[in-house]
N, CA, C, O and the ligand as a Tripos MOL2 file, in Angstrom:
@<TRIPOS>MOLECULE
protein
  229   227    58     0     0
PROTEIN
NO_CHARGES

@<TRIPOS>ATOM
      1 N          10.5470  -17.3220   21.7630 N.3       1 MET1
      2 CA          9.1780  -16.8080   21.5680 C.3       1 MET1
      3 C           9.0690  -16.0720   20.2360 C.2       1 MET1
      4 O           8.6180  -14.9280   20.1810 O.2       1 MET1
      5 N           9.4880  -16.7440   19.1640 N.am      2 GLY2
      6 CA          9.4420  -16.0710   17.8740 C.3       2 GLY2
      7 C           8.0730  -16.1390   17.2110 C.2       2 GLY2
      8 O           7.8410  -15.4950   16.1880 O.2       2 GLY2
      9 N           7.1670  -16.9180   17.7950 N.am      3 VAL3
     10 CA          5.8600  -17.1120   17.1500 C.3       3 VAL3
     11 C           5.0920  -15.7930   17.0840 C.2       3 VAL3
     12 O           4.5130  -15.4530   16.0520 O.2       3 VAL3
     13 N           5.0920  -15.0620   18.1850 N.am      4 PHE4
     14 CA          4.3220  -13.8250   18.2160 C.3       4 PHE4
     15 C           4.9210  -12.7940   17.2710 C.2       4 PHE4
     16 O           4.2060  -12.0230   16.6310 O.2       4 PHE4
     17 N           6.2170  -12.7970   17.1980 N.am      5 ARG5
     18 CA          6.8760  -11.8700   16.2980 C.3       5 ARG5
     19 C           6.5110  -12.1870   14.8360 C.2       5 ARG5
     20 O           6.2560  -11.2860   14.0370 O.2       5 ARG5
     21 N           6.4940  -13.4630   14.5160 N.am      6 GLU6
     22 CA          6.1350  -13.8830   13.1480 C.3       6 GLU6
     23 C           4.6780  -13.5390   12.8520 C.2       6 GLU6
     24 O           4.3560  -13.0800   11.7560 O.2       6 GLU6
     25 N           3.8120  -13.7580   13.8150 N.am      7 LEU7
     26 CA          2.3950  -13.4460   13.6320 C.3       7 LEU7
     27 C           2.2270  -11.9490   13.3880 C.2       7 LEU7
     28 O           1.4710  -11.5300   12.5110 O.2       7 LEU7
     29 N           2.9340  -11.1620   14.1680 N.am      8 GLY8
     30 CA          2.8410   -9.7200   13.9850 C.3       8 GLY8
     31 C           3.2980   -9.3050   12.6070 C.2       8 GLY8
     32 O           2.7110   -8.4120   11.9960 O.2       8 GLY8
     33 N           4.3330   -9.9400   12.1140 N.am      9 ARG9
     34 CA          4.8400   -9.6000   10.7900 C.3       9 ARG9
     35 C           3.8010   -9.9450    9.7180 C.2       9 ARG9
     36 O           3.6250   -9.1980    8.7560 O.2       9 ARG9
     37 N           3.1200  -11.0720    9.8880 N.am     10 ARG10
     38 CA          2.0920  -11.4550    8.9140 C.3      10 ARG10
     39 C           0.9410  -10.4620    8.9300 C.2      10 ARG10
     40 O           0.4090  -10.1080    7.8780 O.2      10 ARG10
     41 N           0.5580  -10.0160   10.1040 N.am     11 VAL11
     42 CA         -0.5300   -9.0420   10.1980 C.3      11 VAL11
     43 C          -0.1260   -7.7560    9.5070 C.2      11 VAL11
     44 O          -0.9240   -7.1590    8.7830 O.2      11 VAL11
     45 N           1.0970   -7.3270    9.7220 N.am     12 GLU12
     46 CA          1.5630   -6.1050    9.0670 C.3      12 GLU12
     47 C           1.5430   -6.2650    7.5560 C.2      12 GLU12
     48 O           1.1600   -5.3410    6.8390 O.2      12 GLU12
     49 N           1.9500   -7.4250    7.0680 N.am     13 GLN13
     50 CA          1.9620   -7.6620    5.6300 C.3      13 GLN13
     51 C           0.5420   -7.6660    5.0820 C.2      13 GLN13
     52 O           0.2810   -7.1440    3.9990 O.2      13 GLN13
     53 N          -0.3660   -8.2550    5.8380 N.am     14 PHE14
     54 CA         -1.7670   -8.3040    5.4110 C.3      14 PHE14
     55 C          -2.3190   -6.8870    5.3050 C.2      14 PHE14
     56 O          -3.0020   -6.5550    4.3360 O.2      14 PHE14
     57 N          -2.0300   -6.0690    6.2800 N.am     15 LYS15
     58 CA         -2.5140   -4.6850    6.2470 C.3      15 LYS15
     59 C          -1.9280   -3.9380    5.0570 C.2      15 LYS15
     60 O          -2.6240   -3.1610    4.4040 O.2      15 LYS15
     61 N          -0.6560   -4.1710    4.7770 N.am     16 ALA16
     62 CA         -0.0080   -3.5030    3.6550 C.3      16 ALA16
     63 C          -0.6480   -3.9380    2.3460 C.2      16 ALA16
     64 O          -0.8590   -3.1070    1.4620 O.2      16 ALA16
     65 N          -0.9600   -5.2170    2.2020 N.am     17 ASP17
     66 CA         -1.6060   -5.7140    0.9890 C.3      17 ASP17
     67 C          -2.9870   -5.0960    0.8270 C.2      17 ASP17
     68 O          -3.3750   -4.7100   -0.2750 O.2      17 ASP17
     69 N          -3.7340   -5.0040    1.9330 N.am     18 ALA18
     70 CA         -5.0790   -4.4440    1.8720 C.3      18 ALA18
     71 C          -5.0220   -2.9820    1.4600 C.2      18 ALA18
     72 O          -5.8430   -2.5330    0.6600 O.2      18 ALA18
     73 N          -4.0730   -2.2400    1.9900 N.am     19 GLU19
     74 CA         -3.9520   -0.8320    1.6370 C.3      19 GLU19
     75 C          -3.5660   -0.6680    0.1650 C.2      19 GLU19
     76 O          -4.0560    0.2370   -0.5100 O.2      19 GLU19
     77 N          -2.7020   -1.5290   -0.3220 N.am     20 THR20
     78 CA         -2.3070   -1.4600   -1.7210 C.3      20 THR20
     79 C          -3.4970   -1.7370   -2.6260 C.2      20 THR20
     80 O          -3.6860   -1.0430   -3.6250 O.2      20 THR20
     81 N          -4.2980   -2.7360   -2.2940 N.am     21 ALA21
     82 CA         -5.4640   -3.0730   -3.1040 C.3      21 ALA21
     83 C          -6.4490   -1.9170   -3.1090 C.2      21 ALA21
     84 O          -7.0310   -1.6000   -4.1460 O.2      21 ALA21
     85 N          -6.6380   -1.2910   -1.9690 N.am     22 ALA22
     86 CA         -7.5670   -0.1680   -1.8820 C.3      22 ALA22
     87 C          -7.0750    0.9860   -2.7350 C.2      22 ALA22
     88 O          -7.8700    1.6420   -3.4080 O.2      22 ALA22
     89 N          -5.7950    1.2380   -2.7150 N.am     23 GLU23
     90 CA         -5.2580    2.3520   -3.4940 C.3      23 GLU23
     91 C          -5.4090    2.1050   -4.9870 C.2      23 GLU23
     92 O          -5.6390    3.0420   -5.7520 O.2      23 GLU23
     93 N          -5.2820    0.8660   -5.4020 N.am     24 GLU24
     94 CA         -5.4010    0.5690   -6.8260 C.3      24 GLU24
     95 C          -6.8110    0.8250   -7.3420 C.2      24 GLU24
     96 O          -7.0080    1.0700   -8.5320 O.2      24 GLU24
     97 N          -7.7870    0.7670   -6.4450 N.am     25 ASN25
     98 CA         -9.1670    0.9920   -6.8580 C.3      25 ASN25
     99 C          -9.6560    2.3910   -6.4950 C.2      25 ASN25
    100 O         -10.8210    2.7140   -6.7230 O.2      25 ASN25
    101 N          -8.7890    3.2150   -5.9400 N.am     26 ALA26
    102 CA         -9.2020    4.5480   -5.5120 C.3      26 ALA26
    103 C          -9.5550    5.4020   -6.7330 C.2      26 ALA26
    104 O          -8.8640    5.3530   -7.7510 O.2      26 ALA26
    105 N         -10.6320    6.1830   -6.6250 N.am     27 PRO27
    106 CA        -11.1340    6.9260   -7.7840 C.3      27 PRO27
    107 C         -10.4140    8.2460   -8.0610 C.2      27 PRO27
    108 O         -10.6670    8.8770   -9.0880 O.2      27 PRO27
    109 N          -9.5310    8.6690   -7.1730 N.am     28 PHE28
    110 CA         -8.8250    9.9310   -7.3950 C.3      28 PHE28
    111 C          -7.3220    9.7010   -7.4070 C.2      28 PHE28
    112 O          -6.8100    8.7980   -6.7450 O.2      28 PHE28
    113 N          -6.6240   10.5370   -8.1740 N.am     29 ARG29
    114 CA         -5.1780   10.3760   -8.2800 C.3      29 ARG29
    115 C          -4.5090   11.7260   -8.3370 C.2      29 ARG29
    116 O          -5.0340   12.6710   -8.9280 O.2      29 ARG29
    117 N          -3.3400   11.8120   -7.7170 N.am     30 CYS30
    118 CA         -2.5010   12.9960   -7.8460 C.3      30 CYS30
    119 C          -1.6900   12.8740   -9.1340 C.2      30 CYS30
    120 O          -0.9910   11.8850   -9.3510 O.2      30 CYS30
    121 N          -1.7940   13.8910   -9.9810 N.am     31 GLU31
    122 CA         -1.0540   13.8120  -11.2430 C.3      31 GLU31
    123 C           0.4400   14.0160  -11.0330 C.2      31 GLU31
    124 O           1.2510   13.5760  -11.8470 O.2      31 GLU31
    125 N           0.7990   14.6760   -9.9510 N.am     32 ALA32
    126 CA          2.2060   14.9660   -9.7120 C.3      32 ALA32
    127 C           2.9820   13.7260   -9.2680 C.2      32 ALA32
    128 O           4.0620   13.4470   -9.7890 O.2      32 ALA32
    129 N           2.4290   12.9830   -8.3040 N.am     33 CYS33
    130 CA          3.1990   11.8640   -7.7430 C.3      33 CYS33
    131 C           2.5270   10.5200   -7.9780 C.2      33 CYS33
    132 O           3.1260    9.4770   -7.7190 O.2      33 CYS33
    133 N           1.2760   10.5310   -8.4710 N.am     34 GLY34
    134 CA          0.6110    9.2720   -8.7760 C.3      34 GLY34
    135 C          -0.0780    8.6220   -7.5910 C.2      34 GLY34
    136 O          -0.5920    7.5110   -7.7200 O.2      34 GLY34
    137 N          -0.1040    9.2880   -6.4300 N.am     35 ALA35
    138 CA         -0.7730    8.7190   -5.2690 C.3      35 ALA35
    139 C          -2.2700    8.6240   -5.5390 C.2      35 ALA35
    140 O          -2.8380    9.4480   -6.2560 O.2      35 ALA35
    141 N          -2.8990    7.6100   -4.9570 N.am     36 ARG36
    142 CA         -4.3270    7.3930   -5.1780 C.3      36 ARG36
    143 C          -5.0880    7.6440   -3.8950 C.2      36 ARG36
    144 O          -4.6060    7.3630   -2.7980 O.2      36 ARG36
    145 N          -6.3070    8.1880   -4.0570 N.am     37 PHE37
    146 CA         -7.1240    8.5310   -2.8870 C.3      37 PHE37
    147 C          -8.5540    8.0600   -3.0720 C.2      37 PHE37
    148 O          -9.0620    7.9620   -4.1890 O.2      37 PHE37
    149 N          -9.1860    7.7710   -1.9430 N.am     38 ASP38
    150 CA        -10.6000    7.4020   -1.9650 C.3      38 ASP38
    151 C         -11.4860    8.6310   -2.1250 C.2      38 ASP38
    152 O         -12.6010    8.5300   -2.6360 O.2      38 ASP38
    153 N         -11.0030    9.7780   -1.6970 N.am     39 GLU39
    154 CA        -11.8000   10.9880   -1.8130 C.3      39 GLU39
    155 C         -10.9580   12.1080   -2.3900 C.2      39 GLU39
    156 O          -9.7280   12.0660   -2.3560 O.2      39 GLU39
    157 N         -11.6410   13.1110   -2.9220 N.am     40 ASP40
    158 CA        -10.9330   14.2050   -3.5630 C.3      40 ASP40
    159 C         -10.2190   15.0530   -2.5080 C.2      40 ASP40
    160 O         -10.7160   15.2390   -1.3970 O.2      40 ASP40
    161 N          -9.0510   15.5560   -2.8790 N.am     41 HIS41
    162 CA         -8.2910   16.4370   -1.9940 C.3      41 HIS41
    163 C          -7.9190   17.6940   -2.7610 C.2      41 HIS41
    164 O          -7.6070   17.6400   -3.9500 O.2      41 HIS41
    165 N          -7.9550   18.8280   -2.0690 N.am     42 GLU42
    166 CA         -7.5460   20.0590   -2.7180 C.3      42 GLU42
    167 C          -6.0460   20.0220   -2.9850 C.2      42 GLU42
    168 O          -5.5670   20.4880   -4.0190 O.2      42 GLU42
    169 N          -5.3280   19.4620   -2.0350 N.am     43 ARG43
    170 CA         -3.8880   19.2740   -2.1940 C.3      43 ARG43
    171 C          -3.5480   17.8170   -1.8950 C.2      43 ARG43
    172 O          -4.1420   17.1970   -1.0130 O.2      43 ARG43
    173 N          -2.6020   17.2910   -2.6250 N.am     44 CYS44
    174 CA         -2.1790   15.9110   -2.4100 C.3      44 CYS44
    175 C          -1.5700   15.7640   -1.0140 C.2      44 CYS44
    176 O          -0.6280   16.4810   -0.6760 O.2      44 CYS44
    177 N          -2.0890   14.8540   -0.2100 N.am     45 PRO45
    178 CA         -1.5260   14.6320    1.1240 C.3      45 PRO45
    179 C          -0.1080   14.0810    1.0710 C.2      45 PRO45
    180 O           0.6510   14.2140    2.0320 O.2      45 PRO45
    181 N           0.2480   13.4680   -0.0410 N.am     46 ASP46
    182 CA          1.5790   12.8710   -0.1570 C.3      46 ASP46
    183 C           2.6350   13.8940   -0.5340 C.2      46 ASP46
    184 O           3.6730   13.9780    0.1220 O.2      46 ASP46
    185 N           2.3900   14.6690   -1.5750 N.am     47 CYS47
    186 CA          3.4420   15.5490   -2.0790 C.3      47 CYS47
    187 C           3.0670   17.0330   -1.9930 C.2      47 CYS47
    188 O           3.9190   17.8990   -2.1930 O.2      47 CYS47
    189 N           1.7790   17.3340   -1.6940 N.am     48 GLY48
    190 CA          1.3840   18.7230   -1.5210 C.3      48 GLY48
    191 C           1.0330   19.4440   -2.8070 C.2      48 GLY48
    192 O           0.7380   20.6380   -2.7790 O.2      48 GLY48
    193 N           1.0570   18.7460   -3.9350 N.am     49 ALA49
    194 CA          0.7110   19.3780   -5.2060 C.3      49 ALA49
    195 C          -0.7760   19.7290   -5.2200 C.2      49 ALA49
    196 O          -1.5940   19.0270   -4.6250 O.2      49 ALA49
    197 N          -1.1170   20.8210   -5.9040 N.am     50 GLU50
    198 CA         -2.5150   21.2270   -5.9930 C.3      50 GLU50
    199 C          -3.2430   20.3880   -7.0240 C.2      50 GLU50
    200 O          -2.7370   20.1210   -8.1140 O.2      50 GLU50
    201 N          -4.4410   19.9830   -6.6480 N.am     51 GLY51
    202 CA         -5.3070   19.3220   -7.6050 C.3      51 GLY51
    203 C          -5.0820   17.8360   -7.7010 C.2      51 GLY51
    204 O          -3.9590   17.3670   -7.8860 O.2      51 GLY51
    205 N          -6.1690   17.1030   -7.5720 N.am     52 THR52
    206 CA         -6.1400   15.6730   -7.8580 C.3      52 THR52
    207 C          -7.1920   15.4180   -8.9360 C.2      52 THR52
    208 O          -8.1680   16.1630   -9.0330 O.2      52 THR52
    209 N          -7.0130   14.4120   -9.7160 N.am     53 VAL53
    210 CA         -7.9290   14.1440  -10.8190 C.3      53 VAL53
    211 C          -8.7920   12.9260  -10.5070 C.2      53 VAL53
    212 O          -8.3340   11.9650   -9.8890 O.2      53 VAL53
    213 N         -10.0430   12.9840  -10.9430 N.am     54 ALA54
    214 CA        -10.9320   11.8370  -10.7970 C.3      54 ALA54
    215 C         -10.6930   10.8870  -11.9530 C.2      54 ALA54
    216 O         -10.5630   11.3050  -13.1040 O.2      54 ALA54
    217 N         -10.6370    9.6140  -11.6340 N.am     55 LEU55
    218 CA        -10.3990    8.6030  -12.6600 C.3      55 LEU55
    219 C         -11.7220    7.9540  -13.0290 C.2      55 LEU55
    220 O         -12.2800    7.1750  -12.2560 O.2      55 LEU55
    221 N         -12.2100    8.2740  -14.1930 N.am     56 ASP56
    222 CA        -13.4600    7.6720  -14.6710 C.3      56 ASP56
    223 C         -13.1350    6.6090  -15.6990 C.2      56 ASP56
    224 O         -12.5990    6.8910  -16.7710 O.2      56 ASP56
    225 N         -13.4680    5.3980  -15.3500 N.am     57 ASP57
    226 CA        -13.2170    4.3220  -16.3060 C.3      57 ASP57
    227 C         -14.4730    3.9930  -17.1090 C.2      57 ASP57
    228 O         -14.4450    3.1080  -17.9640 O.2      57 ASP57
    229 ZN          1.0310   13.9480   -4.9990 Zn       58 ZN58
@<TRIPOS>BOND
     1     1     2 1
     2     2     3 1
     3     3     4 2
     4     3     5 am
     5     5     6 1
     6     6     7 1
     7     7     8 2
     8     7     9 am
     9     9    10 1
    10    10    11 1
    11    11    12 2
    12    11    13 am
    13    13    14 1
    14    14    15 1
    15    15    16 2
    16    15    17 am
    17    17    18 1
    18    18    19 1
    19    19    20 2
    20    19    21 am
    21    21    22 1
    22    22    23 1
    23    23    24 2
    24    23    25 am
    25    25    26 1
    26    26    27 1
    27    27    28 2
    28    27    29 am
    29    29    30 1
    30    30    31 1
    31    31    32 2
    32    31    33 am
    33    33    34 1
    34    34    35 1
    35    35    36 2
    36    35    37 am
    37    37    38 1
    38    38    39 1
    39    39    40 2
    40    39    41 am
    41    41    42 1
    42    42    43 1
    43    43    44 2
    44    43    45 am
    45    45    46 1
    46    46    47 1
    47    47    48 2
    48    47    49 am
    49    49    50 1
    50    50    51 1
    51    51    52 2
    52    51    53 am
    53    53    54 1
    54    54    55 1
    55    55    56 2
    56    55    57 am
    57    57    58 1
    58    58    59 1
    59    59    60 2
    60    59    61 am
    61    61    62 1
    62    62    63 1
    63    63    64 2
    64    63    65 am
    65    65    66 1
    66    66    67 1
    67    67    68 2
    68    67    69 am
    69    69    70 1
    70    70    71 1
    71    71    72 2
    72    71    73 am
    73    73    74 1
    74    74    75 1
    75    75    76 2
    76    75    77 am
    77    77    78 1
    78    78    79 1
    79    79    80 2
    80    79    81 am
    81    81    82 1
    82    82    83 1
    83    83    84 2
    84    83    85 am
    85    85    86 1
    86    86    87 1
    87    87    88 2
    88    87    89 am
    89    89    90 1
    90    90    91 1
    91    91    92 2
    92    91    93 am
    93    93    94 1
    94    94    95 1
    95    95    96 2
    96    95    97 am
    97    97    98 1
    98    98    99 1
    99    99   100 2
   100    99   101 am
   101   101   102 1
   102   102   103 1
   103   103   104 2
   104   103   105 am
   105   105   106 1
   106   106   107 1
   107   107   108 2
   108   107   109 am
   109   109   110 1
   110   110   111 1
   111   111   112 2
   112   111   113 am
   113   113   114 1
   114   114   115 1
   115   115   116 2
   116   115   117 am
   117   117   118 1
   118   118   119 1
   119   119   120 2
   120   119   121 am
   121   121   122 1
   122   122   123 1
   123   123   124 2
   124   123   125 am
   125   125   126 1
   126   126   127 1
   127   127   128 2
   128   127   129 am
   129   129   130 1
   130   130   131 1
   131   131   132 2
   132   131   133 am
   133   133   134 1
   134   134   135 1
   135   135   136 2
   136   135   137 am
   137   137   138 1
   138   138   139 1
   139   139   140 2
   140   139   141 am
   141   141   142 1
   142   142   143 1
   143   143   144 2
   144   143   145 am
   145   145   146 1
   146   146   147 1
   147   147   148 2
   148   147   149 am
   149   149   150 1
   150   150   151 1
   151   151   152 2
   152   151   153 am
   153   153   154 1
   154   154   155 1
   155   155   156 2
   156   155   157 am
   157   157   158 1
   158   158   159 1
   159   159   160 2
   160   159   161 am
   161   161   162 1
   162   162   163 1
   163   163   164 2
   164   163   165 am
   165   165   166 1
   166   166   167 1
   167   167   168 2
   168   167   169 am
   169   169   170 1
   170   170   171 1
   171   171   172 2
   172   171   173 am
   173   173   174 1
   174   174   175 1
   175   175   176 2
   176   175   177 am
   177   177   178 1
   178   178   179 1
   179   179   180 2
   180   179   181 am
   181   181   182 1
   182   182   183 1
   183   183   184 2
   184   183   185 am
   185   185   186 1
   186   186   187 1
   187   187   188 2
   188   187   189 am
   189   189   190 1
   190   190   191 1
   191   191   192 2
   192   191   193 am
   193   193   194 1
   194   194   195 1
   195   195   196 2
   196   195   197 am
   197   197   198 1
   198   198   199 1
   199   199   200 2
   200   199   201 am
   201   201   202 1
   202   202   203 1
   203   203   204 2
   204   203   205 am
   205   205   206 1
   206   206   207 1
   207   207   208 2
   208   207   209 am
   209   209   210 1
   210   210   211 1
   211   211   212 2
   212   211   213 am
   213   213   214 1
   214   214   215 1
   215   215   216 2
   216   215   217 am
   217   217   218 1
   218   218   219 1
   219   219   220 2
   220   219   221 am
   221   221   222 1
   222   222   223 1
   223   223   224 2
   224   223   225 am
   225   225   226 1
   226   226   227 1
   227   227   228 2
@<TRIPOS>SUBSTRUCTURE
     1 MET1         2 RESIDUE 1 A MET
     2 GLY2         6 RESIDUE 1 A GLY
     3 VAL3        10 RESIDUE 1 A VAL
     4 PHE4        14 RESIDUE 1 A PHE
     5 ARG5        18 RESIDUE 1 A ARG
     6 GLU6        22 RESIDUE 1 A GLU
     7 LEU7        26 RESIDUE 1 A LEU
     8 GLY8        30 RESIDUE 1 A GLY
     9 ARG9        34 RESIDUE 1 A ARG
    10 ARG10       38 RESIDUE 1 A ARG
    11 VAL11       42 RESIDUE 1 A VAL
    12 GLU12       46 RESIDUE 1 A GLU
    13 GLN13       50 RESIDUE 1 A GLN
    14 PHE14       54 RESIDUE 1 A PHE
    15 LYS15       58 RESIDUE 1 A LYS
    16 ALA16       62 RESIDUE 1 A ALA
    17 ASP17       66 RESIDUE 1 A ASP
    18 ALA18       70 RESIDUE 1 A ALA
    19 GLU19       74 RESIDUE 1 A GLU
    20 THR20       78 RESIDUE 1 A THR
    21 ALA21       82 RESIDUE 1 A ALA
    22 ALA22       86 RESIDUE 1 A ALA
    23 GLU23       90 RESIDUE 1 A GLU
    24 GLU24       94 RESIDUE 1 A GLU
    25 ASN25       98 RESIDUE 1 A ASN
    26 ALA26      102 RESIDUE 1 A ALA
    27 PRO27      106 RESIDUE 1 A PRO
    28 PHE28      110 RESIDUE 1 A PHE
    29 ARG29      114 RESIDUE 1 A ARG
    30 CYS30      118 RESIDUE 1 A CYS
    31 GLU31      122 RESIDUE 1 A GLU
    32 ALA32      126 RESIDUE 1 A ALA
    33 CYS33      130 RESIDUE 1 A CYS
    34 GLY34      134 RESIDUE 1 A GLY
    35 ALA35      138 RESIDUE 1 A ALA
    36 ARG36      142 RESIDUE 1 A ARG
    37 PHE37      146 RESIDUE 1 A PHE
    38 ASP38      150 RESIDUE 1 A ASP
    39 GLU39      154 RESIDUE 1 A GLU
    40 ASP40      158 RESIDUE 1 A ASP
    41 HIS41      162 RESIDUE 1 A HIS
    42 GLU42      166 RESIDUE 1 A GLU
    43 ARG43      170 RESIDUE 1 A ARG
    44 CYS44      174 RESIDUE 1 A CYS
    45 PRO45      178 RESIDUE 1 A PRO
    46 ASP46      182 RESIDUE 1 A ASP
    47 CYS47      186 RESIDUE 1 A CYS
    48 GLY48      190 RESIDUE 1 A GLY
    49 ALA49      194 RESIDUE 1 A ALA
    50 GLU50      198 RESIDUE 1 A GLU
    51 GLY51      202 RESIDUE 1 A GLY
    52 THR52      206 RESIDUE 1 A THR
    53 VAL53      210 RESIDUE 1 A VAL
    54 ALA54      214 RESIDUE 1 A ALA
    55 LEU55      218 RESIDUE 1 A LEU
    56 ASP56      222 RESIDUE 1 A ASP
    57 ASP57      226 RESIDUE 1 A ASP
    58 ZN58       229 GROUP 0 **** ****
């Protein structure tokens, strides 16, 4: 019954790709660790550094 296991793996990969694409377009970034966010944070949820910067292109 490896079919379901393979399907699950593909779904996980799809979700990971979608999250990566979203992060690449996120308008805010932590200068300390480079994590990207859809919304501004007082502290980086990833590394805890203060301040995130808005990326205006
Ligand atoms: Zn950070």
